[in-house]
N, C-alpha and C positions, 0 to 999 in steps of 0.2 A: 262660188265654190260648189253650190248644190248642183249646178249643171254638169259637173264633172263626176258625180257619184254614179257608180255602176251598182245597181241593186240586185244583180243576179245572185241569188242566195246559194246556188249549188256550187260546192267547192270544185275546183278544177286543178288537176295535177298535170304537170308538163315537164318534159326533159329538154325543151328548147333552151338553147343558150342565149344569153344576152350580155350586154355590157356590164361587167362586174366592177365594182369599185374596190380597189385594193385598200387593205387596212393600213392606217397610218402607223409608221414605225414609232417605237417608244425607246428613248435613251435614258439611262439612269447612272448616277455616280454613287449610288448607295451600294456598298459592298455586300450587304445581306438584307434579307427581307425583315421587316419589323416583327417583333414577337407577337404571336397571336394572343388576343385577349383571353382571359379566363372564361371558360364556358360553364354556365349553370347546368348541371346534369339534369336536374328536374325539368327545367325549362326546355332543354334540348329534347328530352324524352317526350314532352308534351307536343313540341313541334313535329317530332318524328311521327307521333301517333296521328297528327292531323294532316300529314303530308299527302298530297294528291298523287296517285300513281298513274302514270301515263301509259294506258294500254287500250286495247280495242273495245273495251267495255263501254267506252264513251261514244262509239260509232254505231250507226245503224247497219243493218245487214247489207244494204246496197253499198254503203261506204266501206264496210269490211271487204267486200268483194273487189271494190275499186282499189283498195290498198294492196290486196293480195296480187291482183293482176299487175299493178304498177310496179311492185317491188321486184317482180321477175325481169323487168326491163332495165333495171339499174345495173350499170357496168362500171365498177369502181376502177377499172383499168383505164377508163376514158377520163383523163385529167380535166378536160374542159367540162365534161358533164359534172364531175365532182365539184369543180369550182363554182358552177352556176346552179347547183342543185338547190331548189327552193328559192332561188334569187328573185323570181317574179313575185312570190308572196311577200318576201322581205321588202321589196321595193314598194309594194302596195301598202304595207304597214308604215313605211317611212313617209309615203305621200299622204297617207291618212293623218299621221301625226302632224305633218306640216300644215295640212288644211285646217285641222282643229285649232292649231296655234294661231294661224292667220285669222281665223274667225274671232278668236278672243282679242287679238290685237286691233282689228278694224272696228270692233263693236265699242261704241262710246256710250256706256250706260251712265256716265257722268252727266250727260245732257238730261237724262230722265230725272236724276236726282236734283239737278238745277231747276228743272221745270216744277217739280213737286215743292222745292223750297220756295220758289217764286210764288207759287199758289198760296203757301202758308203765309208769306209776307203780305200778300194782297188781302187775305182774310183777316190777318191780325191787325193791320194798320187802318183798315177801313173805318171812317167816321171818327177817328181819334182827334180831339181838338189839339191845336198847337199849344206847346208848353210856354205860357206867358204869365206875367204877373197879374195882380188883381186889376191894375189899371188897363192892361191889355184886353181884359174881358170886354170892356166897353168899346174897344177899337175894332172888334170883329164885324163881319158883314151884318147888316140889319136883318136880312132874311137868311137865317142859318139853315132853314129847311131847304132852300134852293141850293145852298152850298153843299149840303149833304147829298142832294140829288145829283149834283155835278160829280161829287166824289164817287157816288154809286155808278154813274155812267162810265167814268174813267176806269174804275176797278173792273167793271163788267167787260169792257173792251180788252183789258189786259188778261183777264181770266179766260176769255174766249180764245185769245192767242195761245195761252198755255194749254187749253183743251186741245187745240189743233195739233200742237207739238206732241202731247201725250198720245193722241189717237194715232199719229204717224209712227211713234215708237211702239205702240201696241201692235200695229200691223207687222212691223219689222220683227218684233219679238215672237209673234205667233208663227211667222215663217221660220224663224230660227229654231223654235221648239220642234216643229215638224222636221226640219233639216237634221237636228240632232237624233231624232228617231231613225232617220235614214242612215246617218253615220254609225249609229249603234249596230244596226243590222249589217252594214257593210263590214264593220270591224269584226262582228261575229263570224261572218263568212271567211275573212282573212285568217282569223284564229283557227277555224275548223280546217282550212287548207293547210296551215302550218302543222297542225296536229297530224293530219294524214300524211304529209311529207315525212314527218319525224317517224311515225309508226312504220311507214313503208320502208324507210331507210334502215330502221332498227331490225325489221324483219329480214331484210336482205343481208344486213351485216351479220346477223346471227347465223343465217344459212351459210354464208361464205366462210365464216370462221369454223363452223361445224363440219363443213364438207370440203370445199376447195382448199382452204388453208390447212386443214388436217391432212388431206391427201398429199399436199406438197411437202409437209413436214415428214410424213411417213416415207415418201419417196426419197427425200434427202437423207433420212436416217438409214434407209435401206441401201442406196447406191453409194453414199458417201462422196458423191461428186460435188465439186465446187459450184458448178452451174446450177445444180439442183438446190443446194443450200442458199445460193444467191436468189434463185427464183422464189423460194419460201420467204426469205427476208424481204424481198421487194413486195410480195403480195401482202405480207403482214404490215408493212409501212403504208400501203394503199388503204388497207382496212382502217388503220389508225387515223389516217388523214380524213377518210370519210366519216369516222366517228367524231372527229373534231368539227367537221362541217355540221353534223347533226346537233352537236352541242351548241353551235352558233345559232342554229334554227330554234333551239329550245329557249335561248336568251331572247330572240326576237318574239317568240310566242308569249313569253312572260310580259314583254312590253305591250303586246296586243291585249293580254288579259287585263293589265292595269288601265289600258285606255277605255275599257268598258265602263267601270265606275267613274272615271274622270269625265267621260262624255255625259253620263247621267248627272254629275254634279253641275256641269255647265248648263245642262238643260234645266236643272232644278233652280239655278240662279235666275235664269230667264223667266221661268214660271212664277217665281215669287215676285219678280218685278212686274210681271203682267197682272198679278193679283192686286198689287198696290195701285197700279194705274187704273184698273177696273174699279177698285173701291173709290178712288178719287172721282172718277167720271160718273158713277151711278149713285154715290152717297154724298160726297163732300160738296160737289158743285150744286146739285139741287137744294141741299140743305142751306148752303150759303145764300142762294137766291131767295129762298123763302124767308130766311132770317132778315135779309136786307129789307124786304117788303114790310116785315113786322117792325123793323127799326125805324123806317120812314113814318109809320103810323104813330109810334111812340114819341117821335121827335116833336110833334105838335104840343103835347103836354109838358115836355121837358123844357121847352124854351122859357115859359113863364117862371117855372120853379127854379130854373138855373139862374135867371136874373135876380130873383129875390134872394136866393141862397148866396149869390155873390155879394149883394149889398149887406146882408146879415154878417157874412164872414168878414167883410171889410170893417164894419162897425165894431165887431168884437175884437178884431185885430188891433184897431186903433185904440180902443179902451184898454186892452191889455198892455200895449206898448206904453201908453201914457202912465198907467198905474206903475209899471215897472220903472219907468224913468223917474217918477215922483218918489218912489221908495228909495231908489239909489241916490237921488239928489239929497233927500232929507238925511239919510244915514251919513253920507259923506260930509255934509255941513255940520252935523252934530259932532262927528269925530274931530273935525278940524277946530271947532270951537273949544273943545276940551283939551287940546294939546297946549303945553307950555311953549313960551317963546324959545327957551333953551331947555332941553331935556336934561334930567339928572345923569343919564347915560353919557351925554356929550361932555358935561362938566367932569365926571369921573374919568373919562378917557383923556381929557385935556390935562387934568391933574397928574395922572399916571405918566403921561408923556413928559411933563415938566420935570417931575422928580427923576425920571430916568435920564433926562438930559443933564441935570445937575450932577448926578452920580457919574456920568460919563466924563463930564468936564473935570471933576475932582480927580478922577482916576488918571486922566490924561496929564493933569498938572503934576500929580505926584510922580508919575513915571518920568516926566520931563526933568524934574528936579533931581531925581536919582541918576538919570543919564548924564546930567551936567556935572554932578559930583564925580562920577566915574570918568568922565572925559577930562576933568581937571587933573585928577590923579594921573591919568594916562599921558597928559601933556607934560607933567613933571618928569615922568619916567623917560619920555622921548628926549626932553631937554638934557637930562643927565646922561643918557646914552650918547648923545651928540657931543657933549662936553668931554666925556671920557675918550671918545674917538679922536678929538682934536688934540688932547694931551698926549695920546699915544703917537701921533704923527710928529709932534715936536720932539719927543725923546729920540 
């Protein structure tokens, strides 16, 4: 993208027409515009006080003269000129925005983060013993110092690969930082060009309304002719159309203004990443290597003490386990010896259940006797009713 940047900083104004892109139409089914939100008068007053006024005070003397001369060339009756007025600067802003976006899309700073994370992993895991039980301690290689040297050699190779990756990203980021400077200068040029287009257009529009439009109005009022009134109305519409074009340029100018700090933000992100890479290359890597040399020296003394510590730890662990097991076994044996064959609680529960069972049996028997008596009476009534019915049939 940097090969396409034009760093000519002198603004250029032109009336050449080019291919203009028509604005996309918009359709709506909403019958009325939404209600405007309430405006904080104090906040609005503060915004008005800080508003930037677009005038020639922001131009140099040479630029003011260029605007003055250029404004006299503007012919609002030329519809093609009005359509393409400032279009070149607008296209430059659009191309600039696209190039900045493409730069962000194509840049993969995630690789830098992965490289830094890999570096941290290599430094953190170097020389760590495998997590094994006490028995596994004696299963390790006899010469642990040689194993550590092998680990150092492996880690050093991996770190060297990471260093190369970081150095490549460092070069790329340095180029990008320089490119963002160029992009910022280019955006400043486009912004200045748009400003001059707008000021020249406003100057011309003010002149036309104060002179040509006023004369047409005066003539129409004097003659009362239809063609004079139409000429006045047509010229007023041309001025309004040109005014809308200037407003469109002002919107594009605001986009260019916003691109300035956005470009600096992107540049700042790259600069911060550069600083992290630089810190890793000049601080972390040398420190790591010096510490590894120190670690190799300390390993000689650690081997003997580590073996003795392992034996001591194993002895203490066995003694503690045996003592715990002895305590638990003795306590459980004493508890079991003091327990009765059948506990009082068990006898009480059995007795309660037996009494409850007898009560239930007695209740069931009583209810059964009562039901039998009632059934006997009911059988007599049934028999009497049947007998009575038979006598009725005989009569």
